[in-house]
N, C-alpha and C positions, 0 to 999 in steps of 0.2 A: 615301928623299927626294932629290930632284936639287937641287943647289945651282949657281949659276952658274958656279963653278969646275970643275964636272966636265965632261969631254968626252964629248958624245954621237957615237955612230957616225953615219956619213954616212947620208942618205936614198938608197935607192936609185933610179937614174935611170929614166926611162920606159921601159917595156917596147916591144920592137919589135915591128910586125905580122907575124903568122904567115903570113897569106894575103893576096896581093894582090886587087882587083878582079877582075882575070881569073880568078883561081883560083875566086871565088865564082860567076862566069858559068859556069864549066866545071862546078864541083859541081852548080849548078840544071841544066844540060843532061843531066848524067849521071842527076840524079834523076828527071828528066821520063821519058826513056827508060826507067828502072827502073820507074818507075811503072805506064806502059803494059802491063808485064808481070805485074804482081802482080795476084793475086785474092783475096787476104786484105784484107778491108776495114779492120781495125785496124792491118795494115801499111801500107796507102795512106793512112790516116789520118795515121799519124806521118811518112811521106814528104810529103805536103803541108803539114804543119807545119813540118818542116825546110825544105822549098821555099821556104814563106812568109817564115821567118826570114833564112835566105840573101839574099832579095830586099831585105831592109832595107838590106843592107851594101853593094848596087851602086849 
């Protein structure tokens, strides 16, 4: 049970972004080039899904 006199640890600050918008564009370009070389349909489906998700951040 917490009382008003007990001290609480400080809340963590906001996390910094790991990737910039330019990084997402570069990743999408690399995925596009890789997708052109893939013959496996399952792998291509995963690449397309990732490509789409990365596009939502640019």
